[in-house]
C-alpha positions as CSV (number, residue, x, y, z in Angstrom):
1,M,0.0,0.0,0.0
2,R,2.8,2.4,0.8
3,L,4.3,1.9,-2.6
4,T,1.0,2.5,-4.3
5,A,0.6,5.7,-2.3
6,A,4.2,6.7,-3.4
7,I,3.3,6.4,-7.1
8,S,0.1,8.3,-6.6
9,F,2.1,11.0,-5.0
10,L,4.5,11.1,-7.9
11,A,1.8,11.3,-10.5
12,P,1.1,15.0,-10.2
13,I,4.9,15.6,-10.4
14,L,5.1,13.7,-13.7
15,L,2.5,16.1,-15.1
16,A,4.3,19.2,-13.9
17,D,5.1,22.1,-16.2
18,L,8.0,21.4,-18.7
19,A,9.8,24.4,-17.2
20,A,10.8,22.3,-14.3
21,A,11.8,19.4,-16.5
22,S,15.1,18.5,-18.1
23,Q,15.7,20.8,-21.1
24,S,16.7,17.9,-23.3
25,L,13.2,16.4,-23.1
26,Q,10.3,17.7,-25.3
27,E,6.7,17.3,-24.2
28,F,3.9,16.3,-26.5
29,H,0.3,16.3,-25.2
30,D,-2.6,14.3,-26.7
31,A,-0.3,11.7,-28.2
32,T,-2.1,8.6,-29.4
33,F,-1.3,4.9,-29.7
34,V,-1.0,3.5,-33.2
35,P,-1.8,-0.2,-33.6
36,A,1.0,-2.2,-35.3
37,E,1.9,-5.9,-35.5
38,Y,5.4,-5.2,-34.0
39,N,4.1,-3.3,-31.0
40,D,5.1,-4.9,-27.6
41,G,5.2,-3.9,-24.0
42,D,8.2,-1.6,-24.1
43,S,8.3,-0.5,-27.8
44,F,5.3,0.7,-29.8
45,R,4.2,3.2,-32.4
46,V,2.9,6.6,-31.3
47,R,1.4,9.6,-33.1
48,Y,1.9,13.1,-31.9
49,T,1.9,16.7,-33.2
50,R,5.3,18.3,-33.7
51,D,5.7,21.9,-35.0
52,G,2.0,21.9,-35.9
53,K,2.2,18.7,-38.0
54,P,1.2,15.2,-37.2
55,E,4.1,12.8,-36.9
56,E,4.7,9.1,-36.0
57,N,7.5,7.3,-34.4
58,V,8.2,4.0,-32.6
59,V,8.8,4.8,-28.9
60,R,11.1,2.7,-26.7
61,L,10.4,3.2,-23.0
62,Y,13.2,4.3,-20.7
63,F,13.9,2.2,-17.6
64,V,12.1,-1.0,-18.4
65,D,12.2,-4.1,-20.4
66,A,9.1,-6.3,-21.1
67,F,9.2,-9.9,-22.3
68,E,9.6,-10.3,-26.1
69,S,6.2,-10.9,-27.7
70,I,7.5,-12.0,-31.1
71,V,10.5,-14.3,-31.6
72,A,11.8,-13.8,-35.1
73,Q,15.6,-13.9,-34.6
74,D,18.2,-15.7,-32.5
75,S,18.8,-12.4,-30.6
76,D,15.1,-12.5,-29.6
77,K,15.5,-16.0,-28.2
78,R,18.6,-15.0,-26.2
79,R,16.8,-11.9,-24.8
80,L,13.7,-14.0,-23.9
81,L,15.9,-16.5,-22.1
82,E,17.6,-13.6,-20.2
83,Q,14.2,-12.2,-19.2
84,A,12.9,-15.6,-18.0
85,R,16.0,-16.0,-15.8
86,E,15.6,-12.5,-14.4
87,F,12.1,-13.4,-13.3
88,G,13.3,-16.8,-11.9
89,F,11.4,-19.0,-14.4
90,A,12.3,-22.7,-14.0
91,Q,13.4,-24.3,-17.2
92,K,10.0,-26.0,-17.7
93,D,8.2,-22.7,-17.4
94,R,10.3,-20.7,-19.8
95,V,8.0,-21.5,-22.7
96,R,5.5,-19.2,-21.0
97,S,7.8,-16.1,-21.5
98,V,6.2,-15.1,-24.8
99,E,2.8,-15.3,-23.1
100,F,3.8,-12.5,-20.7
101,G,5.2,-10.5,-23.6
102,K,1.8,-10.6,-25.3
103,R,0.1,-9.7,-22.0
104,A,2.4,-6.7,-21.6
105,A,1.6,-5.6,-25.2
106,A,-2.1,-5.9,-24.7
107,R,-1.9,-4.0,-21.4
108,V,0.0,-1.2,-23.0
109,A,-2.6,-1.0,-25.8
110,E,-5.3,-0.8,-23.1
111,L,-3.6,1.9,-21.0
112,L,-2.9,4.0,-24.1
113,S,-6.4,3.8,-25.5
114,K,-6.9,7.4,-24.5
115,P,-4.6,10.3,-25.4
116,F,-1.5,10.5,-23.3
117,T,1.7,12.7,-22.8
118,L,5.0,11.8,-24.5
119,H,8.3,13.0,-23.2
120,T,11.3,12.5,-25.5
121,S,14.6,14.0,-26.6
122,F,14.4,12.0,-29.9
123,A,17.5,10.0,-28.9
124,S,17.8,6.9,-31.1
125,A,16.9,3.6,-29.6
126,L,17.9,1.5,-32.6
127,G,19.3,-1.3,-30.4
128,R,18.9,-4.8,-31.7
129,S,16.1,-3.7,-34.0
130,R,16.8,-2.0,-37.3
131,K,13.5,-0.3,-37.1
132,P,14.0,3.4,-36.2
133,R,13.0,4.0,-32.6
134,I,13.3,6.8,-30.1
135,Y,13.6,6.6,-26.3
136,G,10.7,8.1,-24.4
137,M,8.6,8.3,-21.3
138,I,4.8,8.1,-21.2
139,T,2.3,9.6,-18.8
140,T,-1.1,7.9,-19.2
141,A,-4.4,9.6,-19.3
142,Q,-4.8,8.5,-15.7
143,G,-1.6,10.5,-14.7
144,E,0.6,7.4,-14.2
145,D,4.1,6.7,-15.5
146,L,3.7,3.8,-18.0
147,A,7.0,2.2,-17.0
148,A,5.9,2.2,-13.3
149,V,2.6,0.6,-14.1
150,L,4.3,-2.2,-16.1
151,V,6.8,-2.9,-13.3
152,R,4.1,-2.7,-10.6
153,E,1.9,-5.3,-12.4
154,G,4.9,-7.7,-13.0
155,L,4.9,-7.2,-16.7
156,A,8.4,-5.7,-17.1
157,R,11.7,-5.7,-15.3
158,V,13.7,-2.6,-14.3
159,H,16.4,-2.8,-17.1
160,G,17.6,-0.5,-19.8
161,V,18.6,3.1,-20.4
162,E,17.8,5.6,-17.7
163,H,17.2,9.4,-18.1
164,E,16.4,12.3,-15.9
165,R,12.6,12.6,-15.4
166,P,10.7,15.6,-16.7
167,D,10.4,17.0,-13.1
168,G,14.1,16.8,-12.6
169,V,14.3,13.5,-10.6
170,S,17.5,11.7,-11.7
171,G,17.4,8.5,-13.6
172,V,19.3,6.8,-10.8
173,D,16.8,7.9,-8.2
174,Y,13.8,6.9,-10.3
175,E,15.3,3.4,-10.9
176,K,15.2,3.0,-7.1
177,V,11.5,3.8,-7.1
178,L,10.9,1.2,-9.8
179,A,13.1,-1.3,-8.0
180,D,10.8,-1.0,-4.9
181,L,7.8,-1.5,-7.1
182,A,9.4,-4.7,-8.6
183,L,10.1,-6.0,-5.1
184,Q,6.4,-5.5,-4.1
185,A,5.2,-7.1,-7.3
186,A,7.5,-10.1,-6.6
187,V,6.2,-10.4,-3.0
188,D,2.6,-10.2,-4.2
189,R,3.4,-12.6,-7.1
190,R,1.9,-10.3,-9.7
191,G,2.2,-10.9,-13.5
192,A,5.3,-12.9,-14.4
193,W,6.3,-13.1,-10.8
194,S,3.5,-15.6,-10.3
195,V,5.7,-18.1,-12.2
196,T,8.9,-17.4,-10.2
197,D,10.6,-20.4,-8.7
198,V,11.4,-18.7,-5.4
199,D,13.4,-21.6,-4.0
200,H,15.8,-21.6,-6.9
201,L,15.8,-17.9,-7.9
202,V,19.5,-17.3,-7.0
203,E,20.7,-20.4,-9.0
204,I,18.5,-19.4,-12.0
205,R,19.8,-15.9,-12.1
206,D,23.3,-17.2,-11.8
207,E,22.8,-19.2,-15.0
208,Q,22.6,-15.8,-16.8
209,R,25.7,-14.5,-15.0
210,V,27.7,-17.5,-16.1
211,E,26.6,-17.1,-19.7
212,D,27.4,-13.4,-19.6
213,R,31.0,-14.2,-18.4
214,E,31.4,-16.8,-21.1
215,L,30.3,-14.4,-23.8
216,E,32.6,-11.7,-22.4
217,A,35.5,-14.2,-22.5
218,L,34.6,-15.1,-26.0
219,G,34.6,-11.5,-26.9
220,K,38.1,-11.0,-25.6
221,S,39.3,-14.0,-27.6
222,V,37.8,-12.5,-30.7
223,V,39.4,-9.2,-30.0
224,S,42.8,-10.8,-29.6
225,K,42.5,-12.8,-32.8
226,E,40.9,-10.3,-35.1
227,P,42.2,-6.8,-34.0
228,N,41.6,-5.3,-37.4
229,E,37.8,-5.8,-37.4
230,S,36.6,-2.5,-35.9
231,V,33.2,-1.5,-34.6
232,D,32.0,2.0,-35.6
233,L,30.7,3.9,-32.6
234,N,28.4,5.9,-34.7
235,T,26.8,3.1,-36.7
236,A,27.1,-0.2,-34.7
237,S,23.9,-1.9,-33.5
238,Q,23.4,-2.7,-29.8
239,E,24.0,-6.3,-30.5
240,Q,27.4,-5.5,-32.1
241,L,28.4,-3.4,-29.1
242,E,27.3,-6.0,-26.6
243,Y,29.8,-8.4,-28.1
244,L,32.7,-6.1,-27.1
245,P,34.4,-7.1,-23.8
246,G,33.2,-5.1,-20.9
247,I,30.1,-3.8,-22.7
248,G,26.7,-5.2,-21.5
249,S,23.2,-4.4,-22.8
250,K,22.8,-1.3,-20.6
251,L,26.2,0.2,-21.5
252,A,25.6,-0.5,-25.2
253,A,22.3,1.3,-25.0
254,R,24.0,4.3,-23.4
255,I,26.6,4.4,-26.1
256,I,23.9,4.5,-28.7
257,E,21.9,7.2,-26.9
258,N,25.0,9.4,-26.6
259,R,25.5,9.6,-30.4
260,D,24.0,13.1,-30.4
261,P,26.4,14.8,-31.0
262,P,28.2,12.2,-33.1
263,Y,31.4,10.7,-31.7
264,K,34.4,12.4,-33.2
265,S,37.0,10.1,-31.7
266,V,37.1,7.0,-29.5
267,D,38.0,9.2,-26.6
268,D,34.5,10.8,-26.7
269,L,33.3,7.6,-25.0
270,K,34.4,9.2,-21.8
271,R,31.1,11.2,-21.9
272,V,29.2,7.9,-21.5
273,K,28.3,7.1,-17.9
274,G,29.9,3.9,-16.8
275,V,32.7,3.9,-19.4
276,S,36.1,4.2,-17.7
277,L,39.4,5.3,-19.2
278,S,40.8,1.8,-18.8
279,L,37.8,0.3,-20.7
280,I,38.4,2.8,-23.5
281,E,42.0,1.8,-23.8
282,Q,41.1,-1.9,-23.7
283,L,38.5,-1.4,-26.6
284,R,40.5,1.1,-28.6
285,P,41.9,-1.5,-31.1
286,R,38.4,-2.7,-31.9
287,L,36.7,0.8,-32.3
288,S,36.5,3.3,-35.1
289,V,34.5,6.5,-35.7
290,G,32.5,7.2,-38.8
291,Q,31.3,10.6,-40.0
292,T,27.5,10.2,-39.6
293,P,25.5,8.1,-37.1
294,V,22.8,6.0,-38.7
295,H,20.2,7.6,-36.5
296,T,21.0,11.3,-36.7
297,P,18.5,12.7,-37.4
298,V,16.0,10.0,-36.2
299,P,13.8,9.2,-39.2
300,T,10.2,10.2,-38.5
301,K,7.0,9.7,-40.5
302,R,4.9,12.8,-41.3
303,V,1.2,11.9,-41.4
304,S,-1.0,13.5,-43.9
305,E,-3.8,15.5,-42.4
């Protein structure tokens, strides 16, 4: 109950005047949800008005990661397995992962059936998908943060790129709020947490850590054997970045988000939170810098009135 009250208390703040918000975020009222076959719980098509003209884009939510609802590539399978382990699914229950992905997608469509508010800086969220996407935050017609609702209902995990909230609350602090909501959802066994194998949660999550270490070791081996195959900081996909030693999914997403302005040298990586000077030196043989990021500017679709 205390957590629910906390979110209710935060709701008016999330709707505060943009003057109190981060200047990097733009606010779009009366945005609408656009049905599309590729929509899921954390990435979906949105229509809004920009500079007096209707425009559409695929929005990827900050802070959260919902189960995959469509498995079309091997990378989707790997992500689905990672998500199942995070929620503590026993091996026999992991086939249900897509079920919760579809539930999250349906819930988002329901929550966004009425006009809502979009906050975005139009940072590219290209990630594993080649479909142009932008990072964003959504305040529903009921005045709630969409990411918080998904976590509270056990339909998404706290995972992904963070960003300062429109009211000035730091991304780190807001992640703590969401982590509390995730804990409450787990205790109450809501959503995907209803399937959690509590007695073996630690071992199940450790499976993922072991796999991550193996992939990192493999990445270091590839670096040592193929030093001439470079990864362009301005054009690499999230999956390509994740294969670099020391770069996980969260850090890869931050590297992509920080492409505006474009990287002019490998040393520009120091502006990315979580990238140390020692990591830059370790990766330098594998990195290059092109002239134009693939996502600048982010492609948008103008809608005929």
